[in-house]
C-alpha positions as a Markdown table, in Angstrom:
| # | Residue | x | y | z |
|---|---|---|---|---|
| 1 | Met | 27.6 | -17.0 | -19.2 |
| 2 | Ser | 30.0 | -14.8 | -17.1 |
| 3 | Glu | 29.6 | -14.7 | -13.4 |
| 4 | Ser | 28.5 | -11.1 | -13.6 |
| 5 | Gly | 26.1 | -12.0 | -16.2 |
| 6 | Ala | 24.8 | -14.8 | -14.0 |
| 7 | Val | 24.3 | -12.4 | -11.1 |
| 8 | Asp | 22.7 | -9.8 | -13.3 |
| 9 | Gly | 20.3 | -12.5 | -14.3 |
| 10 | Arg | 19.5 | -13.6 | -10.8 |
| 11 | Leu | 18.8 | -10.1 | -9.8 |
| 12 | Arg | 16.4 | -9.3 | -12.7 |
| 13 | Arg | 14.4 | -12.5 | -11.7 |
| 14 | Ala | 14.3 | -11.4 | -8.0 |
| 15 | Arg | 13.2 | -8.1 | -9.1 |
| 16 | Ala | 10.5 | -9.7 | -11.4 |
| 17 | Gly | 9.5 | -12.0 | -8.8 |
| 18 | Val | 9.1 | -9.3 | -6.2 |
| 19 | Ser | 6.9 | -7.3 | -8.8 |
| 20 | Val | 4.8 | -10.5 | -9.3 |
| 21 | Tyr | 4.1 | -10.8 | -5.6 |
| 22 | Phe | 3.2 | -7.0 | -5.4 |
| 23 | Ala | 0.8 | -7.6 | -8.3 |
| 24 | Val | -0.6 | -10.6 | -6.8 |
| 25 | Met | -1.7 | -8.9 | -3.5 |
| 26 | Gly | -3.0 | -6.0 | -5.6 |
| 27 | Leu | -5.0 | -8.3 | -7.9 |
| 28 | Val | -6.5 | -10.5 | -5.1 |
| 29 | Gly | -7.4 | -7.4 | -3.1 |
| 30 | Gly | -8.8 | -5.6 | -6.0 |
| 31 | Val | -11.2 | -8.6 | -6.9 |
| 32 | Trp | -12.3 | -8.8 | -3.2 |
| 33 | Met | -13.0 | -4.9 | -3.1 |
| 34 | Ala | -15.3 | -5.4 | -6.2 |
| 35 | Arg | -17.3 | -7.9 | -4.6 |
| 36 | Ile | -17.8 | -6.5 | -1.3 |
| 37 | Pro | -21.4 | -5.2 | -2.1 |
| 38 | Ala | -22.3 | -8.9 | -3.1 |
| 39 | Val | -20.9 | -10.3 | -0.1 |
| 40 | Lys | -22.7 | -7.8 | 2.1 |
| 41 | Ala | -26.1 | -8.8 | 0.3 |
| 42 | Gln | -25.0 | -12.5 | 0.7 |
| 43 | Ala | -24.3 | -12.1 | 4.5 |
| 44 | His | -27.5 | -10.0 | 5.1 |
| 45 | Leu | -25.4 | -7.0 | 6.6 |
| 46 | Ser | -26.2 | -3.5 | 7.0 |
| 47 | Asp | -24.0 | -0.6 | 6.4 |
| 48 | Gly | -23.0 | -0.6 | 10.2 |
| 49 | Thr | -22.3 | -4.4 | 10.5 |
| 50 | Leu | -20.3 | -4.2 | 7.1 |
| 51 | Gly | -18.3 | -1.3 | 8.6 |
| 52 | Ala | -17.6 | -3.5 | 11.4 |
| 53 | Ala | -16.6 | -6.5 | 9.3 |
| 54 | Leu | -14.3 | -4.5 | 7.2 |
| 55 | Phe | -12.6 | -3.1 | 10.4 |
| 56 | Ala | -11.5 | -6.5 | 10.9 |
| 57 | Leu | -9.2 | -6.4 | 7.9 |
| 58 | Pro | -6.8 | -3.6 | 9.0 |
| 59 | Val | -6.7 | -5.3 | 12.6 |
| 60 | Gly | -5.6 | -8.5 | 11.0 |
| 61 | Leu | -3.0 | -6.5 | 8.9 |
| 62 | Val | -1.5 | -4.8 | 12.1 |
| 63 | Leu | -1.2 | -8.4 | 13.8 |
| 64 | Gly | 0.5 | -9.8 | 10.8 |
| 65 | Ser | 3.0 | -7.1 | 10.5 |
| 66 | Leu | 3.7 | -7.5 | 14.3 |
| 67 | Ala | 4.3 | -11.2 | 13.8 |
| 68 | Ala | 6.4 | -10.5 | 10.8 |
| 69 | Glu | 8.7 | -8.3 | 12.8 |
| 70 | Arg | 10.3 | -11.3 | 14.4 |
| 71 | Leu | 10.1 | -13.7 | 11.7 |
| 72 | Val | 11.7 | -11.6 | 8.9 |
| 73 | Asp | 15.0 | -11.4 | 10.6 |
| 74 | Arg | 14.8 | -14.9 | 11.8 |
| 75 | Val | 13.7 | -17.0 | 8.8 |
| 76 | Gly | 14.4 | -14.5 | 6.0 |
| 77 | Ser | 11.8 | -12.8 | 3.8 |
| 78 | Ala | 11.7 | -15.1 | 0.9 |
| 79 | Pro | 9.8 | -17.9 | 2.8 |
| 80 | Leu | 7.4 | -15.4 | 4.4 |
| 81 | Val | 6.7 | -14.1 | 1.1 |
| 82 | Arg | 5.6 | -17.4 | -0.2 |
| 83 | Ile | 3.6 | -18.4 | 2.8 |
| 84 | Gly | 1.9 | -15.0 | 3.0 |
| 85 | Ala | 1.0 | -14.9 | -0.8 |
| 86 | Ile | -0.4 | -18.4 | -0.6 |
| 87 | Gly | -2.6 | -17.8 | 2.6 |
| 88 | Phe | -3.7 | -14.5 | 1.2 |
| 89 | Ser | -4.9 | -16.0 | -2.2 |
| 90 | Val | -6.5 | -19.0 | -0.6 |
| 91 | Leu | -8.1 | -17.2 | 2.3 |
| 92 | Val | -9.9 | -14.7 | 0.1 |
| 93 | Val | -12.0 | -17.5 | -1.0 |
| 94 | Ala | -13.4 | -18.0 | 2.6 |
| 95 | Leu | -14.8 | -14.5 | 2.5 |
| 96 | Gly | -17.1 | -15.5 | -0.3 |
| 97 | Leu | -18.6 | -18.4 | 1.9 |
| 98 | Ala | -19.9 | -16.0 | 4.5 |
| 99 | Arg | -23.5 | -16.1 | 5.3 |
| 100 | Asn | -23.6 | -13.8 | 8.4 |
| 101 | Leu | -21.4 | -11.4 | 10.3 |
| 102 | Thr | -19.3 | -14.0 | 12.2 |
| 103 | Glu | -18.6 | -16.0 | 9.3 |
| 104 | Leu | -17.1 | -12.7 | 7.6 |
| 105 | Ile | -15.2 | -11.4 | 10.5 |
| 106 | Val | -13.2 | -14.4 | 11.5 |
| 107 | Pro | -11.7 | -15.3 | 8.2 |
| 108 | Met | -11.4 | -11.5 | 7.7 |
| 109 | Val | -8.9 | -11.3 | 10.6 |
| 110 | Val | -7.0 | -14.2 | 9.4 |
| 111 | Tyr | -6.9 | -13.0 | 5.7 |
| 112 | Gly | -5.6 | -9.5 | 6.9 |
| 113 | Ala | -3.0 | -11.2 | 9.2 |
| 114 | Phe | -1.6 | -13.1 | 6.2 |
| 115 | Gly | -1.7 | -9.9 | 4.0 |
| 116 | Gly | 0.1 | -7.9 | 6.9 |
| 117 | Met | 3.0 | -10.6 | 7.0 |
| 118 | Tyr | 3.1 | -10.9 | 3.3 |
| 119 | Asp | 3.4 | -7.1 | 2.7 |
| 120 | Val | 6.0 | -6.8 | 5.4 |
| 121 | Ala | 8.0 | -9.7 | 3.8 |
| 122 | Gln | 7.8 | -8.5 | 0.3 |
| 123 | Asn | 8.8 | -5.2 | 1.2 |
| 124 | Ala | 11.7 | -6.6 | 2.9 |
| 125 | Gln | 12.6 | -8.7 | 0.0 |
| 126 | Gly | 12.3 | -5.5 | -2.2 |
| 127 | Val | 14.7 | -3.7 | 0.0 |
| 128 | Arg | 17.2 | -6.5 | -0.3 |
| 129 | Val | 16.7 | -6.5 | -4.2 |
| 130 | Glu | 17.2 | -2.7 | -4.3 |
| 131 | Ala | 20.5 | -2.8 | -2.0 |
| 132 | Ala | 21.8 | -5.5 | -4.6 |
| 133 | Tyr | 21.0 | -3.4 | -7.6 |
| 134 | Gly | 22.6 | -0.4 | -6.0 |
| 135 | Arg | 20.0 | 2.0 | -7.4 |
| 136 | Pro | 16.4 | 2.7 | -6.7 |
| 137 | Val | 13.9 | 0.0 | -7.8 |
| 138 | Met | 11.5 | 0.0 | -4.9 |
| 139 | Thr | 8.8 | 2.4 | -6.3 |
| 140 | Ser | 8.4 | 0.6 | -9.6 |
| 141 | Met | 7.9 | -2.8 | -7.7 |
| 142 | His | 4.9 | -0.9 | -5.8 |
| 143 | Ala | 3.7 | 0.3 | -9.2 |
| 144 | Ser | 3.0 | -3.5 | -9.9 |
| 145 | Tyr | 0.6 | -3.6 | -6.9 |
| 146 | Ser | -1.3 | -0.7 | -8.3 |
| 147 | Leu | -1.6 | -2.2 | -11.6 |
| 148 | Gly | -2.7 | -5.5 | -10.2 |
| 149 | Ala | -5.3 | -3.8 | -8.1 |
| 150 | Ile | -6.7 | -2.0 | -11.1 |
| 151 | Ile | -6.8 | -5.3 | -13.1 |
| 152 | Gly | -8.4 | -7.1 | -10.2 |
| 153 | Ser | -11.0 | -4.5 | -9.6 |
| 154 | Leu | -12.0 | -4.5 | -13.2 |
| 155 | Ala | -12.1 | -8.1 | -13.5 |
| 156 | Gly | -14.2 | -8.4 | -10.3 |
| 157 | Gly | -16.6 | -5.6 | -11.6 |
| 158 | Ala | -16.8 | -7.3 | -15.0 |
| 159 | Leu | -17.8 | -10.7 | -13.4 |
| 160 | Ala | -20.3 | -9.0 | -11.3 |
| 161 | Trp | -21.7 | -7.4 | -14.4 |
| 162 | Ala | -22.0 | -10.7 | -16.0 |
| 163 | Gly | -24.0 | -12.1 | -13.1 |
| 164 | Val | -21.3 | -14.5 | -11.7 |
| 165 | Gly | -21.6 | -14.9 | -7.9 |
| 166 | Pro | -19.0 | -13.7 | -5.3 |
| 167 | Leu | -17.7 | -17.0 | -4.5 |
| 168 | Pro | -16.8 | -18.1 | -8.0 |
| 169 | Thr | -15.2 | -14.7 | -8.5 |
| 170 | Leu | -13.1 | -14.9 | -5.4 |
| 171 | Val | -12.0 | -18.5 | -6.4 |
| 172 | Ala | -10.9 | -17.1 | -9.9 |
| 173 | Gly | -8.9 | -14.4 | -8.4 |
| 174 | Gly | -7.3 | -16.3 | -5.6 |
| 175 | Gly | -6.6 | -19.1 | -7.8 |
| 176 | Thr | -4.9 | -16.8 | -10.4 |
| 177 | Gly | -2.9 | -15.2 | -7.6 |
| 178 | Leu | -2.0 | -18.5 | -6.2 |
| 179 | Val | -0.7 | -19.9 | -9.6 |
| 180 | Ala | 1.4 | -16.7 | -10.1 |
| 181 | Ala | 3.0 | -16.9 | -6.8 |
| 182 | Leu | 4.0 | -20.5 | -7.0 |
| 183 | Ala | 5.3 | -19.9 | -10.5 |
| 184 | Thr | 7.5 | -17.3 | -9.4 |
| 185 | Ser | 8.5 | -18.6 | -5.9 |
| 186 | Gly | 11.9 | -19.7 | -6.9 |
| 187 | Trp | 12.8 | -16.2 | -8.3 |
| 188 | Leu | 13.2 | -14.7 | -4.9 |
| 189 | Leu | 16.7 | -13.9 | -3.2 |
| 190 | Pro | 17.3 | -16.7 | -0.5 |
| 191 | Gly | 18.9 | -16.2 | 3.0 |
| 192 | Lys | 18.4 | -13.2 | 5.4 |
| 193 | Gly | 20.9 | -10.5 | 4.4 |
| 194 | Ser | 21.0 | -7.1 | 5.4 |
| 195 | Ala | 19.8 | -3.9 | 3.9 |
| 196 | His | 22.2 | -1.1 | 3.1 |
| 197 | Ser | 21.2 | 2.4 | 2.0 |
| 198 | Thr | 21.0 | 2.8 | -1.7 |
| 199 | Gln | 22.9 | 5.9 | -2.5 |
| 200 | Thr | 21.9 | 8.3 | -5.4 |
| 201 | Pro | 23.7 | 11.2 | -7.0 |
| 202 | Ala | 21.7 | 13.5 | -5.1 |
| 203 | Glu | 22.4 | 11.7 | -1.8 |
| 204 | Asp | 25.9 | 11.0 | -0.9 |
| 205 | Gly | 24.9 | 8.9 | 2.4 |
| 206 | Ser | 26.0 | 11.9 | 4.8 |
| 207 | Gly | 22.6 | 12.0 | 6.2 |
| 208 | Thr | 22.1 | 12.9 | 9.9 |
| 209 | Ala | 22.7 | 10.1 | 12.3 |
| 210 | Arg | 19.8 | 9.5 | 14.8 |
| 211 | Pro | 18.9 | 6.5 | 17.2 |
| 212 | Val | 17.1 | 3.8 | 15.4 |
| 213 | Trp | 13.9 | 4.4 | 17.5 |
| 214 | Gln | 13.7 | 8.0 | 16.3 |
| 215 | Val | 14.2 | 7.2 | 12.6 |
| 216 | Val | 11.6 | 4.4 | 12.9 |
| 217 | Leu | 9.2 | 6.7 | 14.7 |
| 218 | Ala | 9.5 | 9.5 | 12.1 |
| 219 | Leu | 9.0 | 7.1 | 9.2 |
| 220 | Gly | 6.0 | 5.5 | 10.8 |
| 221 | Val | 4.5 | 8.9 | 11.2 |
| 222 | Leu | 5.1 | 9.6 | 7.5 |
| 223 | Ala | 3.5 | 6.1 | 6.8 |
| 224 | Val | 0.5 | 7.1 | 8.8 |
| 225 | Cys | 0.3 | 10.3 | 6.8 |
| 226 | Gly | 0.4 | 8.7 | 3.4 |
| 227 | Leu | -1.8 | 5.6 | 4.1 |
| 228 | Val | -4.5 | 7.8 | 5.8 |
| 229 | Val | -4.7 | 10.1 | 3.1 |
| 230 | Glu | -4.7 | 7.4 | 0.5 |
| 231 | Gly | -7.3 | 5.3 | 2.3 |
| 232 | Ala | -9.5 | 8.4 | 2.7 |
| 233 | Val | -9.5 | 9.1 | -1.1 |
| 234 | Gly | -10.6 | 5.4 | -1.7 |
| 235 | Asp | -13.4 | 5.6 | 0.9 |
| 236 | Trp | -14.5 | 9.0 | 0.4 |
| 237 | Ser | -13.8 | 10.7 | -2.8 |
| 238 | Ala | -16.8 | 9.4 | -4.6 |
| 239 | Val | -19.2 | 10.0 | -1.7 |
| 240 | Tyr | -17.8 | 13.7 | -1.7 |
| 241 | Leu | -18.6 | 14.2 | -5.5 |
| 242 | Arg | -21.9 | 12.5 | -5.4 |
| 243 | Asp | -23.3 | 13.8 | -2.1 |
| 244 | Asp | -21.6 | 17.2 | -1.6 |
| 245 | Leu | -21.1 | 18.1 | -5.2 |
| 246 | Gly | -24.2 | 16.5 | -6.7 |
| 247 | Thr | -22.7 | 14.4 | -9.6 |
| 248 | Ser | -23.9 | 11.1 | -10.9 |
| 249 | Gln | -22.3 | 7.9 | -9.6 |
| 250 | Gly | -20.5 | 7.5 | -12.8 |
| 251 | Val | -18.8 | 10.8 | -12.6 |
| 252 | Ala | -18.3 | 10.4 | -9.0 |
| 253 | Ala | -16.2 | 7.2 | -9.6 |
| 254 | Leu | -13.8 | 9.1 | -12.0 |
| 255 | Ala | -12.3 | 10.9 | -9.1 |
| 256 | Phe | -10.7 | 7.6 | -7.6 |
| 257 | Ala | -10.1 | 6.1 | -11.0 |
| 258 | Ala | -8.0 | 9.3 | -11.9 |
| 259 | Phe | -6.2 | 9.2 | -8.6 |
| 260 | Ser | -5.4 | 5.6 | -9.0 |
| 261 | Ala | -4.1 | 6.2 | -12.5 |
| 262 | Thr | -1.7 | 8.9 | -11.7 |
| 263 | Met | -0.6 | 7.0 | -8.5 |
| 264 | Thr | 0.3 | 4.0 | -10.8 |
| 265 | Ile | 2.0 | 6.3 | -13.3 |
| 266 | Gly | 3.9 | 8.0 | -10.7 |
| 267 | Arg | 5.2 | 4.8 | -9.3 |
| 268 | Leu | 6.4 | 3.5 | -12.5 |
| 269 | Ala | 8.4 | 6.8 | -13.1 |
| 270 | Gly | 9.4 | 7.2 | -9.5 |
| 271 | Asp | 12.7 | 5.2 | -9.4 |
| 272 | Arg | 14.2 | 7.7 | -11.8 |
| 273 | Phe | 13.1 | 10.6 | -9.8 |
| 274 | Val | 14.6 | 9.0 | -6.6 |
| 275 | His | 17.9 | 8.2 | -8.5 |
| 276 | Arg | 18.1 | 11.7 | -9.8 |
| 277 | Phe | 16.9 | 14.0 | -6.6 |
| 278 | Gly | 17.2 | 11.5 | -3.8 |
| 279 | Pro | 14.2 | 10.3 | -1.5 |
| 280 | Gly | 14.4 | 13.2 | 0.8 |
| 281 | Arg | 13.9 | 15.9 | -1.8 |
| 282 | Leu | 11.5 | 14.0 | -4.0 |
| 283 | Ile | 9.1 | 13.3 | -1.1 |
| 284 | Arg | 9.4 | 16.9 | -0.1 |
| 285 | Val | 8.1 | 17.8 | -3.6 |
| 286 | Cys | 5.6 | 15.0 | -3.5 |
| 287 | Gly | 4.1 | 16.3 | -0.2 |
| 288 | Val | 3.6 | 19.9 | -1.7 |
| 289 | Ile | 2.0 | 18.3 | -4.9 |
| 290 | Ser | -0.2 | 16.2 | -2.5 |
| 291 | Thr | -1.3 | 19.3 | -0.5 |
| 292 | Ile | -2.0 | 21.5 | -3.6 |
| 293 | Gly | -4.0 | 18.5 | -5.3 |
| 294 | Leu | -6.2 | 18.1 | -2.1 |
| 295 | Ala | -6.7 | 21.8 | -1.6 |
| 296 | Ala | -7.8 | 22.2 | -5.3 |
| 297 | Ala | -10.1 | 19.2 | -4.9 |
| 298 | Leu | -11.9 | 20.9 | -1.8 |
| 299 | Ala | -11.6 | 24.6 | -2.6 |
| 300 | Leu | -14.2 | 25.0 | -5.3 |
| 301 | Arg | -17.6 | 23.3 | -5.6 |
| 302 | Asn | -16.8 | 22.3 | -9.1 |
| 303 | Pro | -16.7 | 18.5 | -10.1 |
| 304 | Ala | -14.1 | 18.9 | -13.0 |
| 305 | Val | -11.9 | 21.0 | -10.4 |
| 306 | Ala | -12.2 | 18.3 | -7.8 |
| 307 | Ile | -11.3 | 15.4 | -10.3 |
| 308 | Ala | -8.5 | 17.3 | -11.4 |
| 309 | Gly | -7.4 | 17.8 | -7.8 |
| 310 | Phe | -7.7 | 14.1 | -7.0 |
| 311 | Thr | -5.6 | 13.4 | -10.0 |
| 312 | Leu | -2.9 | 15.6 | -8.7 |
| 313 | Leu | -3.1 | 14.1 | -5.2 |
| 314 | Gly | -2.5 | 10.6 | -6.8 |
| 315 | Ala | 0.7 | 11.7 | -8.6 |
| 316 | Gly | 2.0 | 13.4 | -5.2 |
| 317 | Leu | 1.3 | 10.3 | -3.1 |
| 318 | Ser | 2.7 | 7.7 | -5.5 |
| 319 | Ser | 6.3 | 7.6 | -4.4 |
| 320 | Glu | 5.7 | 8.4 | -0.6 |
| 321 | Val | 4.8 | 4.9 | 0.8 |
| 322 | Pro | 7.2 | 2.9 | -1.2 |
| 323 | Gln | 10.1 | 5.4 | -0.2 |
| 324 | Val | 9.0 | 5.3 | 3.5 |
| 325 | Phe | 8.8 | 1.7 | 3.6 |
| 326 | Ala | 12.3 | 1.3 | 1.8 |
| 327 | Ala | 13.6 | 3.9 | 4.3 |
| 328 | Gly | 12.2 | 1.7 | 7.2 |
| 329 | Gly | 14.2 | -1.4 | 6.0 |
| 330 | Arg | 17.3 | 0.5 | 6.1 |
| 331 | Ala | 16.8 | 2.2 | 9.4 |
| 332 | Asp | 18.1 | -0.6 | 11.5 |
| 333 | Thr | 21.0 | -2.3 | 9.8 |
| 334 | Glu | 21.2 | -5.1 | 12.5 |
| 335 | Arg | 17.5 | -6.1 | 12.2 |
| 336 | Pro | 16.2 | -4.4 | 9.0 |
| 337 | Gly | 13.0 | -6.6 | 9.1 |
| 338 | Ser | 12.1 | -4.9 | 12.7 |
| 339 | Gly | 12.4 | -1.6 | 11.4 |
| 340 | Leu | 10.2 | -2.1 | 8.3 |
| 341 | Ala | 7.6 | -4.0 | 10.2 |
| 342 | Lys | 7.4 | -1.2 | 12.8 |
| 343 | Val | 6.9 | 1.3 | 10.1 |
| 344 | Val | 4.4 | -0.8 | 8.1 |
| 345 | Gly | 2.6 | -1.6 | 11.3 |
| 346 | Met | 2.2 | 2.1 | 12.2 |
| 347 | Gly | 1.0 | 2.8 | 8.8 |
| 348 | Tyr | -1.7 | 0.0 | 9.0 |
| 349 | Ala | -2.8 | 1.3 | 12.5 |
| 350 | Gly | -3.3 | 4.8 | 11.0 |
| 351 | Met | -5.2 | 3.2 | 8.2 |
| 352 | Thr | -7.4 | 1.4 | 10.6 |
| 353 | Ala | -8.4 | 4.7 | 12.5 |
| 354 | Gly | -8.4 | 7.0 | 9.6 |
| 355 | Pro | -11.8 | 6.1 | 8.1 |
| 356 | Ala | -13.7 | 6.1 | 11.3 |
| 357 | Val | -12.2 | 9.5 | 12.2 |
| 358 | Ile | -13.2 | 11.0 | 8.8 |
| 359 | Gly | -16.7 | 9.5 | 9.2 |
| 360 | Ala | -17.1 | 10.9 | 12.7 |
| 361 | Leu | -15.9 | 14.2 | 11.7 |
| 362 | Ala | -18.1 | 14.3 | 8.7 |
| 363 | Ser | -21.0 | 13.6 | 10.8 |
| 364 | Ala | -20.1 | 16.7 | 13.0 |
| 365 | Ile | -18.8 | 19.2 | 10.6 |
| 366 | Gly | -19.5 | 17.8 | 7.1 |
| 367 | Leu | -17.6 | 15.7 | 4.7 |
| 368 | Arg | -15.8 | 18.6 | 3.0 |
| 369 | Leu | -14.4 | 20.1 | 6.2 |
| 370 | Ala | -13.6 | 16.5 | 7.5 |
| 371 | Leu | -11.5 | 15.9 | 4.5 |
| 372 | Ala | -9.9 | 19.3 | 4.6 |
| 373 | Thr | -8.1 | 18.0 | 7.9 |
| 374 | Leu | -6.2 | 15.7 | 5.7 |
| 375 | Leu | -4.5 | 18.8 | 4.3 |
| 376 | Leu | -2.4 | 18.7 | 7.6 |
| 377 | Leu | -1.3 | 15.1 | 6.9 |
| 378 | Ala | -0.3 | 16.0 | 3.3 |
| 379 | Ala | 1.7 | 18.9 | 4.4 |
| 380 | Leu | 3.3 | 17.0 | 7.2 |
| 381 | Ile | 4.9 | 14.7 | 4.4 |
| 382 | Ala | 6.6 | 17.5 | 2.9 |
| 383 | Val | 7.7 | 18.9 | 6.3 |
| 384 | Gly | 8.9 | 15.5 | 7.6 |
| 385 | Ser | 10.6 | 14.3 | 4.4 |
| 386 | Pro | 14.2 | 14.8 | 5.9 |
| 387 | Ala | 13.7 | 11.7 | 7.9 |
| 388 | Leu | 14.1 | 9.5 | 4.7 |
| 389 | Thr | 17.8 | 10.4 | 4.7 |
| 390 | Trp | 18.3 | 10.0 | 8.4 |
| 391 | Arg | 20.8 | 7.0 | 9.3 |
| 392 | Gly | 19.9 | 4.9 | 12.1 |
| 393 | Ser | 22.4 | 4.5 | 14.8 |
| 394 | Arg | 22.6 | 2.3 | 18.0 |
| 395 | Arg | 25.0 | 4.8 | 19.8 |
């Protein structure tokens, strides 16, 4: 085999490895999401105490991303990906052992911390792989997360329907993730490395130079916008169709299912669009599509129109977070892990506060108007899209 062939093979394995790790995170998380109602009953929690327990997860995610900020550039992303995936897969089992609020909150924070470190590290590894490829591949790797989440939630739901308890279900999900992570641990790119911008025919690298902190802050705001809207759809779309539009639970669930499907499809196709149009132009269009989709979902009190709107919203949001995270990894060429961790951490912080804010607004002005406030965030994605083409500068 020629040297170039060996390098190509190594990069293909690295890309496949990162994709597997993204899928593992989605699968394990999807299984857990499907078994939350059973764990709630097992731990004798009310809706309020369950909300407090679930709040511990994003808190842990933020703490983990802060720890990864220093570690990624110091030890490299590959070891942290392995450690994070192992901890994430093993600790999900502890959630199934909870018999009260304390026994759920404590492992939830640790589980989230491993998840935050894991997510920063796998995105940092993805940025390295993309830079080595010389063309966009980040969005398709994020599609593996979406596919894993769908498979995990379906498997968790099927086991719940079959009467399997939450602990055996989480053991099965965590065990599957652990085996997949260990089997592909040698495929990742070793070393620390640096992340350089991947240029496309639509982006010649002549973006505006800005201080690193300005680039990171702008990208962090975009991450907050995308993750808050995405999280709000997951938390409130079914409630909106059920309570505000009067649909059955089955029809209400179609909104998030359609949203997830178009998000996955959009991520599978996203790299081609990034390569053709450049990240800035693509995310501008995605922001417009997201705004139109959300507006359609809320404008008319019609379930079919609402489902169609959430479907369009999923397509619009599909490429936003992957491209923002990738840009965060390129913002600081001297410490790529630091820039990425800050962007991811800001996104998680927004995701932490978002559901509570929507809930508080819903109590005051109604869920429909509360969700309408998200239109500002969707529009801000379009307005702030030029930040994806800024170049970080320490001068």
